PDB file as gemmi writes it, atoms N, CA and C in Angstrom:
CRYST1    1.000    1.000    1.000  90.00  90.00  90.00 P 1                      
ATOM      1  N   UNK A   1      57.229 195.344 135.449  1.00  0.00           N  
ATOM      2  CA  UNK A   1      56.579 196.423 136.228  1.00  0.00           C  
ATOM      3  C   UNK A   1      57.123 196.941 137.354  1.00  0.00           C  
ATOM      4  N   UNK A   2      57.313 198.133 137.188  1.00  0.00           N  
ATOM      5  CA  UNK A   2      58.313 198.343 138.572  1.00  0.00           C  
ATOM      6  C   UNK A   2      58.505 198.311 139.902  1.00  0.00           C  
ATOM      7  N   UNK A   3      59.008 199.175 141.272  1.00  0.00           N  
ATOM      8  CA  UNK A   3      59.067 199.100 142.017  1.00  0.00           C  
ATOM      9  C   UNK A   3      58.470 200.575 142.384  1.00  0.00           C  
ATOM     10  N   UNK A   4      58.195 201.180 143.529  1.00  0.00           N  
ATOM     11  CA  UNK A   4      57.955 202.405 143.585  1.00  0.00           C  
ATOM     12  C   UNK A   4      59.133 202.650 145.338  1.00  0.00           C  
ATOM     13  N   UNK A   5      59.944 203.833 144.864  1.00  0.00           N  
ATOM     14  CA  UNK A   5      60.481 204.799 145.456  1.00  0.00           C  
ATOM     15  C   UNK A   5      60.340 204.502 146.408  1.00  0.00           C  
ATOM     16  N   UNK A   6      61.231 203.455 147.669  1.00  0.00           N  
ATOM     17  CA  UNK A   6      60.675 203.593 148.962  1.00  0.00           C  
ATOM     18  C   UNK A   6      61.229 205.230 149.859  1.00  0.00           C  
ATOM     19  N   UNK A   7      60.421 205.772 150.629  1.00  0.00           N  
ATOM     20  CA  UNK A   7      61.298 206.820 150.686  1.00  0.00           C  
ATOM     21  C   UNK A   7      60.586 206.770 152.805  1.00  0.00           C  
ATOM     22  N   UNK A   8      61.688 207.525 153.158  1.00  0.00           N  
ATOM     23  CA  UNK A   8      61.946 207.070 154.967  1.00  0.00           C  
ATOM     24  C   UNK A   8      60.532 207.916 155.978  1.00  0.00           C  
ATOM     25  N   UNK A   9      59.932 207.439 156.455  1.00  0.00           N  
ATOM     26  CA  UNK A   9      58.383 207.546 156.568  1.00  0.00           C  
ATOM     27  C   UNK A   9      58.752 208.795 157.831  1.00  0.00           C  
ATOM     28  N   UNK A  10      59.443 208.550 158.756  1.00  0.00           N  
ATOM     29  CA  UNK A  10      59.087 209.737 159.583  1.00  0.00           C  
ATOM     30  C   UNK A  10      60.238 210.997 159.509  1.00  0.00           C  
ATOM     31  N   UNK A  11      60.161 211.944 159.009  1.00  0.00           N  
ATOM     32  CA  UNK A  11      61.315 212.836 158.361  1.00  0.00           C  
ATOM     33  C   UNK A  11      62.413 213.294 159.897  1.00  0.00           C  
ATOM     34  N   UNK A  12      63.189 213.457 159.420  1.00  0.00           N  
ATOM     35  CA  UNK A  12      64.293 213.551 160.905  1.00  0.00           C  
ATOM     36  C   UNK A  12      64.304 214.976 160.875  1.00  0.00           C  
ATOM     37  N   UNK A  13      64.243 215.677 161.930  1.00  0.00           N  
ATOM     38  CA  UNK A  13      64.378 217.150 162.323  1.00  0.00           C  
ATOM     39  C   UNK A  13      65.676 217.162 162.425  1.00  0.00           C  
ATOM     40  N   UNK A  14      66.665 218.573 161.684  1.00  0.00           N  
ATOM     41  CA  UNK A  14      67.700 219.650 161.699  1.00  0.00           C  
ATOM     42  C   UNK A  14      67.200 219.949 162.708  1.00  0.00           C  
ATOM     43  N   UNK A  15      68.716 220.415 162.637  1.00  0.00           N  
ATOM     44  CA  UNK A  15      68.868 221.651 164.021  1.00  0.00           C  
ATOM     45  C   UNK A  15      68.421 222.812 164.254  1.00  0.00           C  
ATOM     46  N   UNK A  16      67.486 223.098 163.319  1.00  0.00           N  
ATOM     47  CA  UNK A  16      66.192 224.022 163.197  1.00  0.00           C  
ATOM     48  C   UNK A  16      65.237 224.346 163.659  1.00  0.00           C  
ATOM     49  N   UNK A  17      65.281 222.317 163.910  1.00  0.00           N  
ATOM     50  CA  UNK A  17      64.200 222.237 164.627  1.00  0.00           C  
ATOM     51  C   UNK A  17      63.162 222.322 163.442  1.00  0.00           C  
ATOM     52  N   UNK A  18      62.837 222.090 162.327  1.00  0.00           N  
ATOM     53  CA  UNK A  18      62.392 221.747 160.708  1.00  0.00           C  
ATOM     54  C   UNK A  18      63.145 220.758 160.271  1.00  0.00           C  
ATOM     55  N   UNK A  19      61.642 220.236 159.877  1.00  0.00           N  
ATOM     56  CA  UNK A  19      61.633 218.454 159.170  1.00  0.00           C  
ATOM     57  C   UNK A  19      62.286 218.313 157.908  1.00  0.00           C  
ATOM     58  N   UNK A  20      62.955 217.640 157.366  1.00  0.00           N  
ATOM     59  CA  UNK A  20      63.499 217.682 156.000  1.00  0.00           C  
ATOM     60  C   UNK A  20      62.421 217.101 155.129  1.00  0.00           C  
ATOM     61  N   UNK A  21      62.911 216.928 153.894  1.00  0.00           N  
ATOM     62  CA  UNK A  21      61.554 215.855 153.226  1.00  0.00           C  
ATOM     63  C   UNK A  21      62.512 214.507 153.536  1.00  0.00           C  
ATOM     64  N   UNK A  22      61.934 213.786 152.911  1.00  0.00           N  
ATOM     65  CA  UNK A  22      61.892 212.303 152.687  1.00  0.00           C  
ATOM     66  C   UNK A  22      62.400 211.907 151.381  1.00  0.00           C  
ATOM     67  N   UNK A  23      63.712 210.986 151.391  1.00  0.00           N  
ATOM     68  CA  UNK A  23      64.075 211.115 150.142  1.00  0.00           C  
ATOM     69  C   UNK A  23      64.472 210.264 149.749  1.00  0.00           C  
ATOM     70  N   UNK A  24      64.549 209.763 148.378  1.00  0.00           N  
ATOM     71  CA  UNK A  24      64.298 208.675 147.989  1.00  0.00           C  
ATOM     72  C   UNK A  24      65.446 208.094 147.870  1.00  0.00           C  
ATOM     73  N   UNK A  25      65.346 206.652 148.125  1.00  0.00           N  
ATOM     74  CA  UNK A  25      65.755 205.107 148.440  1.00  0.00           C  
ATOM     75  C   UNK A  25      66.773 204.915 146.939  1.00  0.00           C  
ATOM     76  N   UNK A  26      67.037 205.542 146.530  1.00  0.00           N  
ATOM     77  CA  UNK A  26      68.334 205.260 145.119  1.00  0.00           C  
ATOM     78  C   UNK A  26      69.491 205.771 145.161  1.00  0.00           C  
ATOM     79  N   UNK A  27      70.313 204.759 144.905  1.00  0.00           N  
ATOM     80  CA  UNK A  27      72.077 203.988 144.356  1.00  0.00           C  
ATOM     81  C   UNK A  27      72.239 204.837 143.619  1.00  0.00           C  
ATOM     82  N   UNK A  28      72.817 206.103 143.925  1.00  0.00           N  
ATOM     83  CA  UNK A  28      73.630 207.593 142.815  1.00  0.00           C  
ATOM     84  C   UNK A  28      73.842 207.251 142.003  1.00  0.00           C  
ATOM     85  N   UNK A  29      75.149 206.012 141.842  1.00  0.00           N  
ATOM     86  CA  UNK A  29      75.435 205.323 140.792  1.00  0.00           C  
ATOM     87  C   UNK A  29      75.208 203.843 140.230  1.00  0.00           C  
ATOM     88  N   UNK A  30      74.920 204.324 139.113  1.00  0.00           N  
ATOM     89  CA  UNK A  30      74.399 202.149 138.489  1.00  0.00           C  
ATOM     90  C   UNK A  30      74.960 202.037 138.201  1.00  0.00           C  
ATOM     91  N   UNK A  31      76.597 202.245 138.176  1.00  0.00           N  
ATOM     92  CA  UNK A  31      77.459 201.319 137.439  1.00  0.00           C  
ATOM     93  C   UNK A  31      78.924 201.484 139.034  1.00  0.00           C  
ATOM     94  N   UNK A  32      79.154 200.099 139.352  1.00  0.00           N  
ATOM     95  CA  UNK A  32      80.666 200.189 140.246  1.00  0.00           C  
ATOM     96  C   UNK A  32      81.568 200.081 139.822  1.00  0.00           C  
ATOM     97  N   UNK A  33      82.885 200.108 140.191  1.00  0.00           N  
ATOM     98  CA  UNK A  33      84.159 199.739 140.106  1.00  0.00           C  
ATOM     99  C   UNK A  33      84.164 198.449 138.851  1.00  0.00           C  
ATOM    100  N   UNK A  34      83.428 196.982 139.421  1.00  0.00           N  
ATOM    101  CA  UNK A  34      84.042 196.241 138.179  1.00  0.00           C  
ATOM    102  C   UNK A  34      83.016 196.514 136.866  1.00  0.00           C  
ATOM    103  N   UNK A  35      82.044 197.280 136.914  1.00  0.00           N  
ATOM    104  CA  UNK A  35      81.371 197.055 135.463  1.00  0.00           C  
ATOM    105  C   UNK A  35      82.269 198.209 135.025  1.00  0.00           C  
ATOM    106  N   UNK A  36      82.787 199.825 135.140  1.00  0.00           N  
ATOM    107  CA  UNK A  36      83.447 200.428 134.603  1.00  0.00           C  
ATOM    108  C   UNK A  36      84.716 199.456 133.994  1.00  0.00           C  
ATOM    109  N   UNK A  37      86.030 198.520 134.422  1.00  0.00           N  
ATOM    110  CA  UNK A  37      86.682 197.148 134.532  1.00  0.00           C  
ATOM    111  C   UNK A  37      85.970 196.816 133.054  1.00  0.00           C  
ATOM    112  N   UNK A  38      84.746 196.697 133.184  1.00  0.00           N  
ATOM    113  CA  UNK A  38      84.385 195.451 132.612  1.00  0.00           C  
ATOM    114  C   UNK A  38      83.739 196.285 131.089  1.00  0.00           C  
ATOM    115  N   UNK A  39      83.503 197.474 131.531  1.00  0.00           N  
ATOM    116  CA  UNK A  39      83.244 198.378 130.422  1.00  0.00           C  
ATOM    117  C   UNK A  39      84.728 198.293 128.928  1.00  0.00           C  
ATOM    118  N   UNK A  40      85.286 199.235 129.754  1.00  0.00           N  
ATOM    119  CA  UNK A  40      86.945 199.736 129.942  1.00  0.00           C  
ATOM    120  C   UNK A  40      87.929 197.951 128.202  1.00  0.00           C  
ATOM    121  N   UNK A  41      87.807 197.241 129.295  1.00  0.00           N  
ATOM    122  CA  UNK A  41      87.962 195.115 128.476  1.00  0.00           C  
ATOM    123  C   UNK A  41      87.588 195.541 127.609  1.00  0.00           C  
ATOM    124  N   UNK A  42      85.499 195.455 127.348  1.00  0.00           N  
ATOM    125  CA  UNK A  42      85.184 195.194 126.288  1.00  0.00           C  
ATOM    126  C   UNK A  42      85.193 196.198 125.106  1.00  0.00           C  
ATOM    127  N   UNK A  43      86.371 197.337 125.984  1.00  0.00           N  
ATOM    128  CA  UNK A  43      86.067 198.459 123.917  1.00  0.00           C  
ATOM    129  C   UNK A  43      88.084 198.372 123.869  1.00  0.00           C  
ATOM    130  N   UNK A  44      88.325 197.470 124.408  1.00  0.00           N  
ATOM    131  CA  UNK A  44      89.807 196.993 124.492  1.00  0.00           C  
ATOM    132  C   UNK A  44      89.470 196.269 123.352  1.00  0.00           C  
ATOM    133  N   UNK A  45      88.650 195.038 123.743  1.00  0.00           N  
ATOM    134  CA  UNK A  45      88.534 194.062 122.958  1.00  0.00           C  
ATOM    135  C   UNK A  45      88.179 194.401 121.541  1.00  0.00           C  
ATOM    136  N   UNK A  46      87.226 195.611 121.103  1.00  0.00           N  
ATOM    137  CA  UNK A  46      87.133 196.116 120.548  1.00  0.00           C  
ATOM    138  C   UNK A  46      88.113 196.871 119.338  1.00  0.00           C  
ATOM    139  N   UNK A  47      88.631 197.443 119.665  1.00  0.00           N  
ATOM    140  CA  UNK A  47      89.919 198.247 119.762  1.00  0.00           C  
ATOM    141  C   UNK A  47      90.946 196.867 118.662  1.00  0.00           C  
ATOM    142  N   UNK A  48      91.129 196.197 119.617  1.00  0.00           N  
ATOM    143  CA  UNK A  48      91.729 195.032 118.760  1.00  0.00           C  
ATOM    144  C   UNK A  48      91.420 194.363 118.152  1.00  0.00           C  
ATOM    145  N   UNK A  49      89.999 194.059 117.710  1.00  0.00           N  
ATOM    146  CA  UNK A  49      89.691 193.295 117.217  1.00  0.00           C  
ATOM    147  C   UNK A  49      89.645 194.090 115.690  1.00  0.00           C  
ATOM    148  N   UNK A  50      88.962 195.393 115.656  1.00  0.00           N  
ATOM    149  CA  UNK A  50      88.847 195.993 114.637  1.00  0.00           C  
ATOM    150  C   UNK A  50      90.400 196.612 114.092  1.00  0.00           C  
ATOM    151  N   UNK A  51      91.559 196.360 114.568  1.00  0.00           N  
ATOM    152  CA  UNK A  51      92.958 196.924 114.107  1.00  0.00           C  
ATOM    153  C   UNK A  51      93.449 195.169 113.196  1.00  0.00           C  
ATOM    154  N   UNK A  52      92.448 193.804 113.599  1.00  0.00           N  
ATOM    155  CA  UNK A  52      93.167 192.553 113.625  1.00  0.00           C  
ATOM    156  C   UNK A  52      92.554 193.008 111.792  1.00  0.00           C  
ATOM    157  N   UNK A  53      91.537 193.021 111.874  1.00  0.00           N  
ATOM    158  CA  UNK A  53      90.527 193.476 110.191  1.00  0.00           C  
ATOM    159  C   UNK A  53      91.645 194.420 109.273  1.00  0.00           C  
ATOM    160  N   UNK A  54      92.339 195.372 110.553  1.00  0.00           N  
ATOM    161  CA  UNK A  54      93.218 196.192 108.765  1.00  0.00           C  
ATOM    162  C   UNK A  54      95.233 195.156 108.320  1.00  0.00           C  
ATOM    163  N   UNK A  55      94.739 194.694 109.223  1.00  0.00           N  
ATOM    164  CA  UNK A  55      96.314 193.820 109.174  1.00  0.00           C  
ATOM    165  C   UNK A  55      96.865 193.186 107.697  1.00  0.00           C  
ATOM    166  N   UNK A  56      95.970 192.780 107.133  1.00  0.00           N  
ATOM    167  CA  UNK A  56      96.234 192.428 105.515  1.00  0.00           C  
ATOM    168  C   UNK A  56      96.431 193.257 104.637  1.00  0.00           C  
ATOM    169  N   UNK A  57      97.688 193.190 103.878  1.00  0.00           N  
ATOM    170  CA  UNK A  57      97.575 194.520 102.744  1.00  0.00           C  
ATOM    171  C   UNK A  57      97.058 194.040 101.312  1.00  0.00           C  
ATOM    172  N   UNK A  58      97.491 192.503 101.211  1.00  0.00           N  
ATOM    173  CA  UNK A  58      96.245 191.820  99.752  1.00  0.00           C  
ATOM    174  C   UNK A  58      94.503 191.253 100.084  1.00  0.00           C  
ATOM    175  N   UNK A  59      94.730 191.121  99.274  1.00  0.00           N  
ATOM    176  CA  UNK A  59      93.509 190.498  99.307  1.00  0.00           C  
ATOM    177  C   UNK A  59      93.353 189.286 100.018  1.00  0.00           C  
ATOM    178  N   UNK A  60      91.713 188.694 100.747  1.00  0.00           N  
ATOM    179  CA  UNK A  60      91.773 188.297 101.831  1.00  0.00           C  
ATOM    180  C   UNK A  60      90.513 187.120 101.070  1.00  0.00           C  
ATOM    181  N   UNK A  61      91.991 185.722 101.118  1.00  0.00           N  
ATOM    182  CA  UNK A  61      91.358 184.535 100.492  1.00  0.00           C  
ATOM    183  C   UNK A  61      90.901 183.220 101.636  1.00  0.00           C  
ATOM    184  N   UNK A  62      89.975 181.882 101.484  1.00  0.00           N  
ATOM    185  CA  UNK A  62      89.653 181.667 102.354  1.00  0.00           C  
ATOM    186  C   UNK A  62      90.745 180.342 102.320  1.00  0.00           C  
ATOM    187  N   UNK A  63      91.396 180.787 101.650  1.00  0.00           N  
ATOM    188  CA  UNK A  63      92.316 179.355 100.964  1.00  0.00           C  
ATOM    189  C   UNK A  63      94.216 178.933 102.264  1.00  0.00           C  
ATOM    190  N   UNK A  64      93.750 180.226 102.196  1.00  0.00           N  
ATOM    191  CA  UNK A  64      95.046 181.224 103.527  1.00  0.00           C  
ATOM    192  C   UNK A  64      94.930 181.656 104.347  1.00  0.00           C  
ATOM    193  N   UNK A  65      95.410 181.352 105.732  1.00  0.00           N  
ATOM    194  CA  UNK A  65      94.725 181.987 106.498  1.00  0.00           C  
ATOM    195  C   UNK A  65      95.069 183.079 107.073  1.00  0.00           C  
ATOM    196  N   UNK A  66      94.172 183.650 108.076  1.00  0.00           N  
ATOM    197  CA  UNK A  66      94.149 185.459 107.542  1.00  0.00           C  
ATOM    198  C   UNK A  66      93.499 185.703 108.788  1.00  0.00           C  
ATOM    199  N   UNK A  67      93.682 186.688 109.688  1.00  0.00           N  
ATOM    200  CA  UNK A  67      93.390 186.915 110.869  1.00  0.00           C  
ATOM    201  C   UNK A  67      92.354 187.204 110.754  1.00  0.00           C  
ATOM    202  N   UNK A  68      91.959 188.953 109.702  1.00  0.00           N  
ATOM    203  CA  UNK A  68      90.923 189.165 109.670  1.00  0.00           C  
ATOM    204  C   UNK A  68      89.469 188.454 108.984  1.00  0.00           C  
ATOM    205  N   UNK A  69      90.576 187.152 108.564  1.00  0.00           N  
ATOM    206  CA  UNK A  69      88.814 186.455 108.504  1.00  0.00           C  
ATOM    207  C   UNK A  69      88.684 185.142 109.892  1.00  0.00           C  
ATOM    208  N   UNK A  70      89.603 185.119 111.027  1.00  0.00           N  
ATOM    209  CA  UNK A  70      89.079 183.647 111.272  1.00  0.00           C  
ATOM    210  C   UNK A  70      89.305 184.647 112.952  1.00  0.00           C  
ATOM    211  N   UNK A  71      90.344 185.213 113.019  1.00  0.00           N  
ATOM    212  CA  UNK A  71      90.685 185.532 114.634  1.00  0.00           C  
ATOM    213  C   UNK A  71      89.228 187.370 114.777  1.00  0.00           C  
ATOM    214  N   UNK A  72      90.161 188.061 114.242  1.00  0.00           N  
ATOM    215  CA  UNK A  72      89.177 189.567 114.626  1.00  0.00           C  
ATOM    216  C   UNK A  72      87.746 189.348 114.723  1.00  0.00           C  
ATOM    217  N   UNK A  73      86.159 188.276 113.608  1.00  0.00           N  
ATOM    218  CA  UNK A  73      85.267 189.102 114.146  1.00  0.00           C  
ATOM    219  C   UNK A  73      85.122 187.835 115.549  1.00  0.00           C  
ATOM    220  N   UNK A  74      85.528 186.797 115.894  1.00  0.00           N  
ATOM    221  CA  UNK A  74      85.518 186.226 117.459  1.00  0.00           C  
ATOM    222  C   UNK A  74      86.445 187.597 118.153  1.00  0.00           C  
ATOM    223  N   UNK A  75      86.952 188.209 118.497  1.00  0.00           N  
ATOM    224  CA  UNK A  75      87.072 189.258 118.967  1.00  0.00           C  
ATOM    225  C   UNK A  75      86.595 190.054 118.987  1.00  0.00           C  
ATOM    226  N   UNK A  76      85.593 190.459 117.745  1.00  0.00           N  
ATOM    227  CA  UNK A  76      84.985 191.718 118.378  1.00  0.00           C  
ATOM    228  C   UNK A  76      83.351 191.560 118.968  1.00  0.00           C  
ATOM    229  N   UNK A  77      83.326 190.101 118.658  1.00  0.00           N  
ATOM    230  CA  UNK A  77      81.728 189.559 118.742  1.00  0.00           C  
ATOM    231  C   UNK A  77      82.207 189.014 121.319  1.00  0.00           C  
ATOM    232  N   UNK A  78      83.705 188.855 121.021  1.00  0.00           N  
ATOM    233  CA  UNK A  78      84.062 189.271 122.185  1.00  0.00           C  
ATOM    234  C   UNK A  78      83.900 189.872 122.952  1.00  0.00           C  
ATOM    235  N   UNK A  79      84.229 191.480 121.914  1.00  0.00           N  
ATOM    236  CA  UNK A  79      84.054 192.670 122.663  1.00  0.00           C  
ATOM    237  C   UNK A  79      82.583 193.023 123.016  1.00  0.00           C  
ATOM    238  N   UNK A  80      81.707 192.847 122.221  1.00  0.00           N  
ATOM    239  CA  UNK A  80      80.698 193.506 121.880  1.00  0.00           C  
ATOM    240  C   UNK A  80      79.742 192.907 123.193  1.00  0.00           C  
ATOM    241  N   UNK A  81      80.071 190.821 123.341  1.00  0.00           N  
ATOM    242  CA  UNK A  81      79.679 189.990 124.693  1.00  0.00           C  
ATOM    243  C   UNK A  81      80.085 191.138 125.952  1.00  0.00           C  
ATOM    244  N   UNK A  82      81.177 191.802 126.452  1.00  0.00           N  
ATOM    245  CA  UNK A  82      81.656 191.904 127.246  1.00  0.00           C  
ATOM    246  C   UNK A  82      81.421 193.404 127.246  1.00  0.00           C  
ATOM    247  N   UNK A  83      80.663 194.100 126.363  1.00  0.00           N  
ATOM    248  CA  UNK A  83      79.928 195.362 127.003  1.00  0.00           C  
ATOM    249  C   UNK A  83      78.946 195.822 127.289  1.00  0.00           C  
ATOM    250  N   UNK A  84      77.912 193.850 127.063  1.00  0.00           N  
ATOM    251  CA  UNK A  84      76.443 194.132 127.347  1.00  0.00           C  
ATOM    252  C   UNK A  84      76.664 193.111 128.219  1.00  0.00           C  
ATOM    253  N   UNK A  85      77.426 192.652 129.029  1.00  0.00           N  
ATOM    254  CA  UNK A  85      77.589 191.556 130.143  1.00  0.00           C  
ATOM    255  C   UNK A  85      77.775 193.029 130.708  1.00  0.00           C  
ATOM    256  N   UNK A  86      78.605 193.651 130.966  1.00  0.00           N  
ATOM    257  CA  UNK A  86      78.965 195.255 131.931  1.00  0.00           C  
ATOM    258  C   UNK A  86      77.895 195.633 132.116  1.00  0.00           C  
ATOM    259  N   UNK A  87      77.269 195.800 131.091  1.00  0.00           N  
ATOM    260  CA  UNK A  87      76.451 196.688 131.379  1.00  0.00           C  
ATOM    261  C   UNK A  87      74.333 196.330 132.474  1.00  0.00           C  
ATOM    262  N   UNK A  88      74.894 195.088 131.988  1.00  0.00           N  
ATOM    263  CA  UNK A  88      73.769 194.697 132.849  1.00  0.00           C  
ATOM    264  C   UNK A  88      73.541 194.223 133.768  1.00  0.00           C  
ATOM    265  N   UNK A  89      75.551 193.525 134.229  1.00  0.00           N  
ATOM    266  CA  UNK A  89      75.763 193.067 135.640  1.00  0.00           C  
ATOM    267  C   UNK A  89      75.335 194.590 136.576  1.00  0.00           C  
ATOM    268  N   UNK A  90      74.382 193.426 137.594  1.00  0.00           N  
ATOM    269  CA  UNK A  90      74.258 194.946 138.749  1.00  0.00           C  
ATOM    270  C   UNK A  90      75.805 193.654 139.947  1.00  0.00           C  
TER     271      UNK A  90                                                      
END                                                                             
């Protein structure tokens, strides 16, 4: 359920004597500075995670440690989680 936008009940007169139209009480920008910082951090985490997938030049085997197999998926999921949190945070 959405709430109706609030408007001013008594419009203020302008210097010419005419009343202005009521303006809706809505924020101009949906995101603030922390949101943009988190979006940037999430994008950087995604870049790091996907670049970790490119590190091994040989076949990835579960018998030996490989950043592409163990670290990259965690970093990528952290990047997506950070992006989701940055979008939903108010």
